[in-house]
C-alpha positions as CSV (number, residue, x, y, z in Angstrom):
1,M,50.7,55.0,94.9
2,S,53.2,56.6,97.2
3,A,53.1,60.2,98.0
4,N,55.9,60.9,95.6
5,D,54.9,58.9,92.6
6,L,53.6,61.2,89.6
7,P,51.5,58.9,87.3
8,Q,52.5,58.8,83.7
9,H,48.8,59.2,82.8
10,L,47.5,62.7,83.7
11,P,45.4,64.5,84.6
12,L,45.5,63.6,88.4
13,S,42.2,63.2,90.1
14,L,41.1,64.7,93.3
15,G,38.6,62.6,95.4
16,P,36.2,63.7,97.9
17,G,37.9,65.5,100.7
18,R,41.3,65.1,99.4
19,V,44.0,67.7,99.5
20,D,47.2,67.6,97.6
21,V,50.1,69.6,99.1
22,W,53.0,70.4,96.8
23,L,56.3,71.5,98.4
24,M,59.5,73.1,96.8
25,S,62.5,74.9,98.1
26,P,63.1,78.3,96.1
27,D,66.7,77.9,96.9
28,S,66.8,75.0,94.3
29,L,66.1,77.5,91.4
30,D,69.3,77.9,89.2
31,E,69.6,80.7,86.5
32,R,68.5,78.7,83.7
33,R,65.4,77.4,85.4
34,R,64.6,80.9,86.7
35,Q,64.2,82.2,83.2
36,A,62.0,79.4,82.3
37,C,59.9,80.1,85.2
38,L,59.7,83.9,84.2
39,D,58.4,82.7,81.0
40,L,55.4,81.3,82.5
41,L,54.3,84.4,84.0
42,D,51.5,86.6,82.8
43,D,52.2,90.5,82.7
44,D,50.4,91.1,86.1
45,E,52.7,88.4,87.8
46,R,55.6,89.9,86.0
47,A,54.9,93.3,87.3
48,R,54.5,92.0,90.9
49,H,57.7,90.0,90.5
50,D,59.5,93.1,89.5
51,R,58.2,95.1,92.5
52,Y,60.2,92.9,95.0
53,R,63.4,94.6,96.0
54,A,64.9,91.7,98.1
55,P,66.1,88.8,95.8
56,S,65.0,86.2,98.3
57,A,61.5,87.5,98.3
58,Q,61.4,87.8,94.5
59,R,62.7,84.1,94.2
60,Q,60.1,83.0,96.6
61,F,57.3,84.8,94.6
62,L,58.7,83.5,91.3
63,V,58.9,79.9,92.3
64,A,55.3,79.9,94.0
65,R,53.9,81.0,90.8
66,A,55.7,78.8,88.7
67,V,54.8,75.8,91.0
68,L,51.2,76.8,91.0
69,R,51.0,76.9,87.1
70,T,53.0,73.9,86.6
71,V,51.2,71.8,89.1
72,L,47.8,72.8,88.1
73,S,48.8,71.6,84.5
74,C,48.8,68.1,86.2
75,Y,45.1,68.3,87.0
76,A,43.6,69.8,83.7
77,P,44.8,69.8,80.2
78,L,46.2,73.3,80.0
79,R,49.9,74.4,79.6
80,P,51.5,76.2,82.5
81,A,51.5,79.6,80.6
82,D,47.8,79.3,79.7
83,W,46.4,79.5,83.2
84,R,44.5,82.4,84.2
85,F,43.3,83.6,87.7
86,D,40.6,85.8,89.1
87,A,40.0,86.8,92.8
88,N,37.0,86.9,95.1
89,G,35.9,90.2,96.5
90,H,38.7,90.0,99.4
91,G,41.4,89.1,97.1
92,K,41.7,85.3,97.5
93,P,42.9,84.0,94.2
94,R,41.0,81.3,92.2
95,V,41.0,79.6,88.7
96,A,39.5,81.9,86.4
97,D,35.8,81.1,85.6
98,R,36.2,81.3,81.9
99,L,38.5,78.2,82.1
100,G,35.6,76.1,83.0
101,L,37.0,74.1,85.8
102,P,34.6,74.8,88.8
103,D,36.0,71.8,91.0
104,L,39.5,72.8,90.9
105,H,40.9,74.9,93.9
106,F,44.1,76.0,95.3
107,N,45.9,78.1,97.8
108,V,49.6,78.9,97.7
109,T,52.0,80.3,100.6
110,H,55.7,81.0,100.9
111,A,58.4,81.5,103.6
112,D,62.0,81.7,103.7
113,G,63.3,78.5,102.5
114,L,59.8,76.8,101.2
115,V,57.0,77.2,98.9
116,A,53.7,75.2,99.6
117,L,50.6,74.9,97.4
118,A,47.5,73.0,98.3
119,V,45.2,71.7,95.5
120,S,41.7,70.2,96.3
121,G,38.2,69.8,95.0
122,L,37.1,71.8,98.3
123,P,36.0,75.2,97.5
124,E,37.2,76.3,101.0
125,I,40.9,75.5,101.3
126,G,43.8,77.2,102.9
127,I,47.4,76.6,103.6
128,D,50.2,78.5,105.4
129,V,53.8,77.8,106.2
130,E,56.2,79.8,108.6
131,H,59.9,79.6,109.1
132,L,60.9,79.1,112.8
133,G,63.7,81.2,113.0
134,R,62.2,84.1,115.1
135,S,62.8,85.1,118.7
136,M,59.8,84.4,121.0
137,R,60.3,87.7,122.3
138,S,58.6,89.2,119.2
139,L,55.9,86.7,119.1
140,D,54.7,87.2,122.7
141,E,52.9,90.4,122.0
142,L,51.3,88.9,118.8
143,A,50.0,85.9,120.9
144,E,48.6,88.3,123.5
145,R,46.8,90.4,120.8
146,H,45.5,87.9,118.4
147,F,45.3,84.4,120.2
148,G,42.4,83.0,122.2
149,P,42.4,81.7,125.7
150,A,43.0,78.0,124.8
151,E,45.8,79.1,122.3
152,R,47.6,81.3,124.8
153,A,47.4,78.6,127.5
154,R,48.9,76.1,125.0
155,I,52.1,78.4,124.7
156,G,52.0,79.2,128.3
157,R,52.6,75.6,129.3
158,V,55.7,75.2,127.3
159,A,59.0,76.4,129.3
160,D,62.1,76.5,126.9
161,E,62.0,79.4,124.4
162,E,62.5,77.0,121.2
163,S,59.6,75.0,122.2
164,R,57.4,78.1,122.8
165,T,58.4,79.2,119.3
166,Q,57.3,75.9,117.8
167,A,54.1,76.1,119.9
168,F,53.5,79.7,118.6
169,F,53.8,78.8,115.0
170,D,51.8,75.6,115.5
171,V,48.7,77.8,116.5
172,W,49.8,80.7,114.0
173,T,49.8,78.5,110.8
174,L,46.6,77.0,111.7
175,K,44.8,80.2,112.2
176,E,46.4,81.7,108.9
177,A,45.3,78.5,106.9
178,Y,41.9,79.0,108.2
179,I,41.5,82.4,107.3
180,K,43.0,81.9,103.9
181,A,40.5,79.2,103.3
182,R,37.5,81.6,104.5
183,G,38.8,84.0,101.8
184,L,37.8,87.1,103.8
185,G,41.2,88.6,104.0
186,L,42.0,91.4,106.6
187,S,38.4,91.7,107.4
188,M,38.5,88.7,109.4
189,A,40.2,89.1,113.0
190,L,42.4,86.3,114.2
191,E,41.0,86.8,117.7
192,S,37.4,86.0,116.6
193,F,38.0,82.2,116.9
194,D,40.0,79.7,119.1
195,L,41.8,76.4,118.2
196,Q,42.5,73.6,120.6
197,W,43.6,70.0,120.5
198,P,44.8,67.3,122.8
199,P,48.6,66.9,123.7
200,H,48.7,63.7,121.8
201,D,47.7,65.2,118.4
202,T,50.7,65.5,116.2
203,D,49.0,65.9,112.6
204,G,46.1,68.2,113.3
205,R,43.3,65.5,113.0
206,S,41.9,66.4,116.6
207,V,42.1,70.4,116.0
208,Q,38.8,71.8,117.2
209,L,37.5,75.2,115.8
210,L,35.8,77.5,118.6
211,C,34.0,80.4,117.0
212,T,32.7,83.6,118.4
213,A,29.8,85.5,117.0
214,A,32.2,87.7,115.2
215,C,33.7,84.6,113.3
216,G,30.4,83.8,111.9
217,D,31.1,80.2,111.1
218,D,30.4,76.6,112.3
219,G,33.5,75.2,113.6
220,A,32.1,71.6,113.1
221,R,32.7,72.2,109.4
222,W,36.2,72.2,109.5
223,Q,39.1,69.8,109.3
224,F,42.9,70.6,109.7
225,H,46.2,69.1,109.0
226,R,49.6,70.2,110.5
227,A,53.3,69.1,110.0
228,R,56.9,69.9,110.1
229,P,57.8,69.6,106.4
230,T,61.5,70.6,107.4
231,P,63.2,71.1,110.8
232,H,62.9,74.8,110.1
233,H,59.3,75.2,109.0
234,S,55.7,74.7,110.5
235,L,52.9,74.1,107.9
236,A,49.1,73.8,108.3
237,V,46.2,73.1,106.1
238,A,42.5,74.1,106.9
239,G,39.5,72.6,104.8
240,A,35.9,72.8,105.0
241,S,34.6,69.3,104.0
242,R,31.1,68.2,103.3
243,A,29.3,66.0,105.7
244,N,30.8,62.6,106.6
245,Q,33.7,63.5,104.2
246,R,37.1,62.5,105.4
247,F,40.0,64.8,105.1
248,Q,43.0,63.3,103.4
249,V,46.3,65.2,102.7
250,V,48.9,64.0,100.2
251,T,52.3,65.5,100.1
252,R,54.8,65.6,97.3
253,W,58.1,67.3,97.3
254,V,59.2,68.9,94.0
255,E,63.0,69.0,93.3
256,A,62.7,71.0,90.0
257,L,60.3,72.2,87.3
258,Q,61.0,70.8,83.9
259,A,59.3,70.6,80.5
260,G,56.1,71.7,81.9
261,R,55.9,69.2,84.7
262,P,57.3,68.9,88.2
263,V,60.2,66.6,88.8
264,L,59.7,64.9,92.3
265,E,62.2,64.0,95.0
266,G,62.1,60.9,97.0
267,P,59.9,60.3,100.1
268,F,60.7,62.9,102.7
269,P,60.8,61.7,106.4
270,G,57.6,62.5,108.3
271,M,55.6,63.6,105.2
272,G,53.2,61.4,103.1
273,I,49.5,60.5,103.4
274,A,47.4,61.5,106.3
275,G,43.9,61.5,107.0
């Protein structure tokens, strides 16, 4: 099965260590499909949607929730509108316990121009995506305040501003994905851990997590994946896998949401199966 084939027979299965990443551009949402997406939301999601004032942010939120609901229905016999969600004590969303799906986990993120969803059997899973269109001047202070020695050194080795911006977001998305996977929210400091990987690593397989006492974790538990899903975005996935369990990421691009199912695009350069 290629990364962009959706089997006729659902539900999809999640093997050990597997993470399915689903991507969609919020800009592809036309008015007719926008209303169909709104119809999927529950009252709380509707209220959150309406609180956004910027149309672009409102559209990102709407597409993220609609993708979440529609894609989850590829893994369990529930209609997209019937999903219910809880959160842990730090606010990390999860499938509601009352639905009886203890082995289905997700994490969702969005940025200008892209929504990304990770679905896995791994309880500790996190994903982050960032748009690269920010000046390095505004990022240097963040790196100095929140990055560890190895991370700052990685950025410092890069000369031109465009490459430095990309190097910054390579680190930032990995750190955000890890924090989201831990599910501790703002209680966990970005500077409490350091990430390093060799120059030849292009997909995150060799990323090592170095934890301080404040991090309170064993870095050996974690595996990472990173990618450039578009020329303008940096993406990272973090997951805590069980012993000797290989981390596998399968990426699918969603063109549209239709009749309760995602409509997939053709293969996208540079994305697919990695593990």
